[in-house]
Phi, psi and omega in degrees: 000134182290153181279143180285356183247155174269002180276143178290158178288148178263130180277134178255021177294136183282335183286344176285338184267003185292329179294320178292323181290328180286335179287324181259028183291340178260001191290310185247037178283151181289156180287149177266151175247143184215154177288154182290336181293315180291322179296314181294321178296320180293316181295317181293324177301311183286334174294324178297321184283316188264341185058031181214126183289320182294317178292329177292322179296319181292316180295318181296317180294324179291320180293318178291315180298314180291323177299309181294324177294330178269004184061039177246143177292126179298333177292323176295320177296315179300320178296320175296322175296319178297323180291325182283330183301329181292338183283286179196162181288331178293318178294321179293316177298317180295318179293323178295316178298313180299317182292317179289337176283349179300328185254013181255159176284146184302341178272359184224049180287149178267140174066022180241124176267124180252114178245100182290150179290128182259135177296143179296335179285326177289318182293325181294327183276350181265128179286145179286000000 
């Protein structure tokens, strides 16, 4: 029997909504609690590197949040950052980007340049 409306039917299948729920999986998570000693040690480490208190607070909170979200001890993560700092600033930057991307959705990575492959037919039609 035809539907009295010209609108298409809405599917109520739960598996179709899985893509949207994975995008917002970090949105309403509960807050983590951490000791003040670990927090202060992380902030002071990043203050030494950046010479800026505000950026140190942001970097420390990102490191602690990502560590706890991945079930890693933040002290262990901080020790790894301290070991890498002795190598070079490029290695520290690459490791920090990789570590902070562990908890991000694949469409919003930090420090990653995405250059999609362009078809040769599309390139041919665009003027230089």
